[in-house]
C-alpha positions as protocol buffer text, in pm:
chain_id: "A"
residue {
  index: 1
  type: MET
  ca { x: -29924 y: 13374 z: 17376 }
}
residue {
  index: 2
  type: THR
  ca { x: -30235 y: 13386 z: 17157 }
}
residue {
  index: 3
  type: SER
  ca { x: -30246 y: 13306 z: 16789 }
}
residue {
  index: 4
  type: PRO
  ca { x: -30278 y: 13596 z: 16543 }
}
residue {
  index: 5
  type: PRO
  ca { x: -30624 y: 13684 z: 16411 }
}
residue {
  index: 6
  type: ALA
  ca { x: -30726 y: 13519 z: 16085 }
}
residue {
  index: 7
  type: ASP
  ca { x: -30690 y: 13840 z: 15880 }
}
residue {
  index: 8
  type: GLU
  ca { x: -30329 y: 13895 z: 15987 }
}
residue {
  index: 9
  type: PRO
  ca { x: -30042 y: 13685 z: 15855 }
}
residue {
  index: 10
  type: ALA
  ca { x: -29838 y: 13482 z: 16100 }
}
residue {
  index: 11
  type: ALA
  ca { x: -29513 y: 13632 z: 16229 }
}
residue {
  index: 12
  type: ASP
  ca { x: -29238 y: 13584 z: 15974 }
}
residue {
  index: 13
  type: GLY
  ca { x: -28958 y: 13778 z: 16140 }
}
residue {
  index: 14
  type: PRO
  ca { x: -28651 y: 13646 z: 16316 }
}
residue {
  index: 15
  type: ALA
  ca { x: -28731 y: 13346 z: 16537 }
}
residue {
  index: 16
  type: GLY
  ca { x: -29103 y: 13395 z: 16466 }
}
residue {
  index: 17
  type: GLY
  ca { x: -29109 y: 13700 z: 16696 }
}
residue {
  index: 18
  type: GLY
  ca { x: -29272 y: 13939 z: 16452 }
}
residue {
  index: 19
  type: PRO
  ca { x: -29187 y: 14124 z: 16132 }
}
residue {
  index: 20
  type: ALA
  ca { x: -28826 y: 14197 z: 16054 }
}
residue {
  index: 21
  type: ARG
  ca { x: -28682 y: 14534 z: 16156 }
}
residue {
  index: 22
  type: GLU
  ca { x: -28635 y: 14635 z: 15792 }
}
residue {
  index: 23
  type: GLU
  ca { x: -29001 y: 14565 z: 15720 }
}
residue {
  index: 24
  type: LEU
  ca { x: -29114 y: 14773 z: 16018 }
}
residue {
  index: 25
  type: ASP
  ca { x: -28883 y: 15057 z: 15916 }
}
residue {
  index: 26
  type: GLN
  ca { x: -29027 y: 15050 z: 15564 }
}
residue {
  index: 27
  type: GLN
  ca { x: -29382 y: 15059 z: 15699 }
}
residue {
  index: 28
  type: VAL
  ca { x: -29300 y: 15364 z: 15911 }
}
residue {
  index: 29
  type: ARG
  ca { x: -29133 y: 15541 z: 15617 }
}
residue {
  index: 30
  type: ASP
  ca { x: -29431 y: 15462 z: 15393 }
}
residue {
  index: 31
  type: HIS
  ca { x: -29678 y: 15597 z: 15651 }
}
residue {
  index: 32
  type: TYR
  ca { x: -29495 y: 15902 z: 15787 }
}
residue {
  index: 33
  type: GLY
  ca { x: -29230 y: 15980 z: 15528 }
}
residue {
  index: 34
  type: THR
  ca { x: -28904 y: 16133 z: 15644 }
}
residue {
  index: 35
  type: TRP
  ca { x: -28821 y: 16472 z: 15789 }
}
residue {
  index: 36
  type: ARG
  ca { x: -28722 y: 16584 z: 15438 }
}
residue {
  index: 37
  type: ASP
  ca { x: -29081 y: 16526 z: 15321 }
}
residue {
  index: 38
  type: GLN
  ca { x: -29235 y: 16762 z: 15576 }
}
residue {
  index: 39
  type: PRO
  ca { x: -29372 y: 17099 z: 15464 }
}
residue {
  index: 40
  type: LYS
  ca { x: -29138 y: 17394 z: 15474 }
}
residue {
  index: 41
  type: GLY
  ca { x: -29408 y: 17641 z: 15583 }
}
residue {
  index: 42
  type: VAL
  ca { x: -29317 y: 17639 z: 15952 }
}
residue {
  index: 43
  type: ALA
  ca { x: -28952 y: 17715 z: 15879 }
}
residue {
  index: 44
  type: CYS
  ca { x: -29051 y: 18001 z: 15650 }
}
residue {
  index: 45
  type: ALA
  ca { x: -29286 y: 18142 z: 15914 }
}
residue {
  index: 46
  type: VAL
  ca { x: -29012 y: 18131 z: 16179 }
}
residue {
  index: 47
  type: ILE
  ca { x: -28762 y: 18304 z: 15952 }
}
residue {
  index: 48
  type: ALA
  ca { x: -29018 y: 18569 z: 15853 }
}
residue {
  index: 49
  type: ALA
  ca { x: -29111 y: 18633 z: 16217 }
}
residue {
  index: 50
  type: PHE
  ca { x: -28743 y: 18669 z: 16308 }
}
residue {
  index: 51
  type: PHE
  ca { x: -28694 y: 18914 z: 16022 }
}
residue {
  index: 52
  type: VAL
  ca { x: -28995 y: 19124 z: 16121 }
}
residue {
  index: 53
  type: LEU
  ca { x: -28907 y: 19130 z: 16492 }
}
residue {
  index: 54
  type: THR
  ca { x: -28544 y: 19217 z: 16417 }
}
residue {
  index: 55
  type: THR
  ca { x: -28651 y: 19501 z: 16189 }
}
residue {
  index: 56
  type: VAL
  ca { x: -28894 y: 19636 z: 16451 }
}
residue {
  index: 57
  type: ALA
  ca { x: -28627 y: 19616 z: 16722 }
}
residue {
  index: 58
  type: PHE
  ca { x: -28376 y: 19799 z: 16503 }
}
residue {
  index: 59
  type: GLY
  ca { x: -28632 y: 20069 z: 16426 }
}
residue {
  index: 60
  type: LEU
  ca { x: -28711 y: 20116 z: 16795 }
}
residue {
  index: 61
  type: ALA
  ca { x: -28339 y: 20138 z: 16875 }
}
residue {
  index: 62
  type: VAL
  ca { x: -28291 y: 20408 z: 16611 }
}
residue {
  index: 63
  type: LEU
  ca { x: -28599 y: 20594 z: 16740 }
}
residue {
  index: 64
  type: ALA
  ca { x: -28470 y: 20578 z: 17097 }
}
residue {
  index: 65
  type: ALA
  ca { x: -28130 y: 20709 z: 16986 }
}
residue {
  index: 66
  type: VAL
  ca { x: -28287 y: 20997 z: 16793 }
}
residue {
  index: 67
  type: LEU
  ca { x: -28510 y: 21090 z: 17088 }
}
residue {
  index: 68
  type: ALA
  ca { x: -28214 y: 21070 z: 17328 }
}
residue {
  index: 69
  type: VAL
  ca { x: -28012 y: 21316 z: 17117 }
}
residue {
  index: 70
  type: ARG
  ca { x: -28295 y: 21569 z: 17117 }
}
């Protein structure tokens, strides 16, 4: 195993094997955030698309029924 570069601190985790799990988890949370932090735009777009497509489908069904009666 090679020694760490001079600009990186030595491993201080359990048994000298690297950073502790809690420290790694904190680094990931600091960098990426959590799923709650993500923008809500995609969810809104999916709901809006579902609403539009459902409305169009209902309109076409009503149109087909009206044309079938004639």
